N, C-alpha and C positions, 0 to 999 in steps of 0.2 A: 313691903320690908324695908326697914329704914337701913340707910347705907352703913350704919355701924353693925348692924346684923350681918347684911351682906360680905363686910368684911372680915367679921370673926368666923364666918359662915366657911369663908375662903381660906382662912388660917388653918382650921381645921381640917380642910380638905386637901392642904398643901403637901401631907405626907403622900400623897397618893399621885402627885402632878410632878412631870418632869418641866421643869422651867429651865430654858437656855441663857441663865443671866449668871457670871463670874459674880464671887461674894466680896471682890475687890475690885477698885477701877485703877488701873495702870494712870498717873499722871509724871509726865515727864519735867524735870527740872530744867534750868536753864545749862546749857552747854558749859562744860569747864575746860581748862586744859592743863594737863598733866605733861610732868617730863623727867628724863632722869639723864645725865651728864657725867661721865668720867671724865674732870678735867686734867689729868695725866698731872702727876706727881712731881714736885718740884724740890727734892729733898739736898740737894747739892749745891753750895754756895752760889755759884754760876746761874744754875737752873732756875733758884728763887728769886734772882735779880731779872732775868727774863721773864719771870712769872710777873712779878710786882710793876715791871715797866712795860710790858708789851702783853703778854697771853691773857692777864686777868680781863684786860679791858676788852680783847676780844671774846672772851666768854660770855663778857655781861652785854655784849653786842646781840649775841643770839639772843637772849632773855629779854632785853628792851625792845627787840625786832618781832618776837614769838608771844610774848606777855602770858607767861604760864601764870596758872594759879597756884600749883605745886610744883617744886624742882628737888628734886635729890641729888646730890652730888655725891661723886665717889671720888677718892684718892686726893682729895683735900687735905695735905699734910700739916701734922700739929707737931711731928717729931723734932724739928729741925728749925733753928731759929736764926737771921743774919745777924750781922753784929749790932744792929738797933735791938734784936731781941724780938724780931717780929717773923710770925708764920706764916704759911701759906694760905691756911686756913682763914686766920686773923684778916688777913689783907683781902681775902675774896669778901669777908662780912662788912669790910669798908664799903665796897661798892654799893649796897644796899642801906646805906645810912641816908635817912630822909627821903627815902622812895617807898611805895607802897607795899613794897616786900619787907617781911620780917625774917630776918636770918637767925634760924636756931642752929646753935651749934655746942657741942660737947666737950671741946677740946680742953676745958679748964678742970674737967673732970677727970679725963683720959685722953692723952694726947696721942691713942692707937686708935680713936676713933675717928676716922676719916670722910665720914658721911654726915654732912649738915643739910638741913633744909631751908627752903624758903617757902612763903606762903602769903599770899595776894589778901592782905588785910586790908584792904578797902572793901571787899567782898565776904571775907570769912574771918569768923571771929573764933580763935583758937581757946579751945575747951581745955585741953592738956597736950602735954609733949614730953617725951623720954627716949628711953635708949634700952634695949635688953640685949644681953649676951649669950651669944649660942657660944658652946667650947666642945672643940671638937674632942680634946684629951677624954672630956666626961663620956663623948660618945666612943671613943676608938678604945679607951685605957691608956695608962701610963706606957706600957711599952707598943701599944698599937701607935700612939703620937708620937714615940721615940723613932719606930720605922718609917711613919709617914713624911716625918722632918728628914731622915736620914735620903730617903728616896728622891725627895723634892729636891735638895740639895744635888745629890748625883745628877739627876737630870735634867735641873735647870740652870746650875754651875752659876748661879748670880748671887749677888750681895743681897737680896730680895730680903726684907724682914718679915719672917713668917711665924707668925705665932699660933696658938689655939684658939685664941678668942676671934670671934666674930661679932661686931657690933653691927645692932639693926636701927636705926633711929626710925621714930614715929612722930607723929601728931596728930590729933583730933582736932576736927574743927567744924563749927555749924555755918552754914550760906544763909547770909544775911539776905538773899533774893527770895527763898522759899522754906527758909529754917531747917532745910535738909542737914543731915550731920553724915562726916566722910570722916574716914581715916586715910590716912598717906603713909606707907611705908620705904625705906629704902636702905639698899644694904650692899655690899660687896662681897662675893665669895673668895674673891684673891684666889692665887694661884692658878692654874691650867693643867690640863693633862699634857699640852706640847707634842714631842717627838724625841725618838731613840736616835741620839748623835753618838751613841755607844760601839754600834756594831751589832750584827746579829745575834750574836751570842749572850746580848743582853734583853731580848725580847719577850720572852718570859719573865726577867725582872720588870721589863715597864709594862707589862699587862697587869702585874699585880700593882704597881703605882696608880695604872689607870683605872683600876678598879677601886683603889683605896678612895681616889679623888672624886669618882662617881657617887661610891656609896656617902662619904663625907657631906657632897654637895644636896644630895637627897636628904639627908639628915639636916642641914640646916633649914632648906626649905619647909621639912615638916616642921620644924620648931618656929619657923613665921607664920605657917598656918595656924599653928596653934596658939601664937601671939595675937592673931586678928581674932580669933575665937573669943581670947582673953579681953581684949579693948572691946567686941561686942558685947560680953557680959560686963563689963565696967563702965562702959560710957555709952552702949546702946548706937555704936558706930557698926551699924549693918551694912553699910557702903564702903568697901577698902579697895584702894590700887596699891598694888606691890610692885615696887620695881628698884631698878638697881643694874649691877654688873654682874649677871650670872655665870659669865666666863664660857658660855658654850652657846653658838648659834642653832645647837641640834634641838628641835621639840622630843627626840625620843629619849635622851638622856636624863637622868633624875633629875638634875636642876631645875628644867622645866616641865619634865615629866608629871613631878610630884602635884604641881599645880593643875596642870591638866586633867588629871585622874580626879583631880576633886572638884571638878567642873569649872577651873577658871580658863580665861580664854588669853592669849598673847596679843597685845593690841596690833601686832606690827600686821599688817595686810598687804605689803610689797611683795617684790618678786622674793624668790628664795635666797638670791645673793644681796646680802646688805652691803651697806656701804663701808669700808675702814674695817673697823675690829669687827663689827655686826655681833656683839655679844653683849647689847644691852638690851633690857626687858622692861616692858610694864604689861602687868596682869591685872584683870579684873573679871567678877562673875556677871555672866550674862542676867542672872537673875535681878540683880540690883543697878547695873550699871551697862548700858550700850556703848559701843564704839560706835563712835561716827566717823575718824578717821585718824590715821597716823601716819607719821613722815618722820623722816630725819631732815634736820637745818644743814643743807649741803652750800651755804653762802661762803664767799670768798674768804669771810671772817674766821670761818672755823678751820680752815687748811692750817694755821700756825698755832690755833687756840690749842689743840689735844690730839692726841692719835685716836680719839673716839669724836666721833659726831653725836651731837645732842638729838636725844628721839624724842618726840612729842606726841602726845594721842590725846584727840578730842573726844571727850566722854560726856554722858548724859544719864545724871542718877535717875532711877527708878522709883518712885513714890508711890506706894501701895496705901490707897486711902479708899476706906469704908465709906462709900458714897450715899449708902442707905443707912447710916447711924445720924438721922437728921440733928440730935440732939448733941452728938460728940461725947458720948457717956462711955465708949465702947463697945456697946451692943446695940442690937438691930432689936427693938421689943415692941410691947404694946405702944408707949410713948410714940415711937417714932411711927406706927401705924396710924395713932389717932389723929396726929401733926398732918398726915396726908388726908385724911378725911376731912378735917377741919377746914382745909385748903382748898377741897375739891372745886375743880373748873377751872378756866380759865384765870392766868396770874403771871406778873411779870416778876422775874428774877426773886421767886418766893424759893427757900430752901426746902420745900417740899416737892418740887418739881425735880426730882431726881434725874430724869433723863435730858432736861432742858428744852423740851418741846412746847413750852409756852401755855401748857395746860398740866393740872394734877388729875390724873384721872387711873385707869386699871394700870397701864402700864408701870407707873409709879407703884402702885400696889403690887402688882407682882416682883417687882425690885426688891421691895421691903420683905415679901415671902421668900423668895430666893435666899436671901442675906440672911434670914432671923439666927440669932444667938450673937455669941461672942466675935468682935473681929478686932 
């Protein structure tokens, strides 16, 4: 009996044979470094001058030391200017001129967006970028937003600018090393639950405020995940890193729980007690990205840079490759089977040697059968 007849007979029998091969092969790309950094706003003139002369250079030192491929910032103010009309956000961007990092900022479109992004363009080619807005008033309704605003003012007693919009900045980029595509998103949930400084008679009211904060944070996380899906549909960015200042270190509260319930993992793997504010997060989905390491930069230059520490995560994108699709037409079929038959025997670096053992033989044939169909 000829090899072709043997092969075709094997295909016909494959429905009753249990074969232990996966349909795809997981290929790991080169490691990349992602990061998030709340650089601490500088809304007042003296704060802005300190930022321009000192703090921004300390922020930049962490970046040049750790070399992130993607980093999202929070509290990069664009609302206030100095006597020369310069904002905190624009002077942050100046640091990246003539470097490998492209600074993506949307302050020209909206001064309330404090979440710029940098991308290592020596390695990544930017496909698209932008901002989407999560509106808390849409979620709570007009009266609910008014109540939330009043309670926030009562319990925080600050001049914190508190608006219903939350800005989520995003970028989709292709990795020049392996052609993989990744989405990076960053946001700032702003505000926080805090504590009741008004006495026990306000405990019930504080619980109302706490519940409102948690429900709002859960809504923001849900909207972020929906936008990740939109990016998947529009750009095929199946690998996403979601980062920012989520305002709570508690993984059981909705800000983080919405992500973990959807299968995402927080990259931080250190002790429960995080340094400084400890409310910075980077999330990835383990089906498409592996977490190699995560760490805070706690070098001396971070002490006066911000009231936060920059959080870094080294991750690797998993690419599912259909190794049995020899002709790369998106389907394992007779054409691939015949390619194995035509190359039967010892071979060196031939595409039909699917398991790379130096021979095209029954092992490769069984992989074809196990992978039969679209992939």
